[in-house]
C-alpha positions as CSV (number, residue, x, y, z in Angstrom):
1,M,0.0,0.0,0.0
2,N,1.6,3.3,-1.1
3,K,1.3,6.7,0.5
4,K,-1.5,7.9,-1.8
5,E,-3.7,4.8,-1.0
6,K,-3.1,5.4,2.7
7,I,-4.2,9.1,2.4
8,W,-7.4,8.2,0.5
9,G,-8.1,5.4,2.9
10,L,-7.8,7.8,5.8
11,T,-10.0,10.3,4.0
12,I,-12.7,7.7,3.6
13,L,-12.5,6.7,7.2
14,I,-12.9,10.3,8.3
15,I,-15.9,10.8,6.0
16,I,-17.5,7.7,7.5
17,L,-16.9,8.9,11.1
18,L,-18.4,12.3,10.2
19,G,-21.5,10.4,9.0
20,Y,-22.0,9.2,12.5
21,L,-20.7,12.2,14.5
22,I,-22.5,15.1,12.8
23,P,-26.1,13.8,12.9
24,Y,-25.8,12.9,16.6
25,T,-24.0,16.1,17.7
26,L,-24.5,19.1,15.5
27,L,-27.8,18.0,14.0
28,S,-29.3,16.5,17.2
29,N,-31.6,19.5,17.6
30,V,-32.9,19.4,14.0
31,A,-36.4,17.8,14.1
32,K,-36.6,17.3,10.3
33,W,-35.4,14.0,8.9
34,Y,-34.1,15.6,5.7
35,G,-31.3,17.3,7.6
36,S,-29.5,14.1,8.2
37,F,-30.6,12.7,4.9
38,L,-29.0,15.6,3.0
39,L,-25.8,15.2,5.0
40,W,-25.7,11.4,4.3
41,T,-26.3,12.0,0.6
42,V,-23.5,14.5,0.4
43,L,-21.2,12.2,2.4
44,A,-22.1,9.3,0.1
45,I,-21.2,11.3,-3.0
46,L,-17.9,12.2,-1.3
47,I,-17.2,8.5,-0.5
48,I,-17.9,7.5,-4.1
49,A,-15.5,10.2,-5.4
50,A,-12.8,9.2,-2.9
51,N,-13.2,5.5,-3.9
52,Y,-12.9,6.5,-7.6
53,M,-9.7,8.5,-6.8
54,L,-8.4,5.6,-4.8
55,T,-9.0,2.9,-7.5
56,K,-8.6,4.8,-10.8
57,D,-5.0,3.8,-11.1
58,W,-5.5,0.1,-10.3
59,S,-5.1,-2.2,-13.2
60,D,-3.9,-5.7,-14.1
61,E,-0.8,-4.3,-15.7
62,E,2.2,-3.9,-13.5
């Protein structure tokens, strides 16, 4: 695992942790369900983008 993969892996881990921390801390007083839903949608898009950046250079050729 090279340095670039470690950085993207750590980025993904941080985004996943934010998906748990933000709704139960910063958004805990928001009564509408779409507050967390919007957050989770944005975080999902960020995870997809990070996974793309992590795996775009992978190939069978070495």
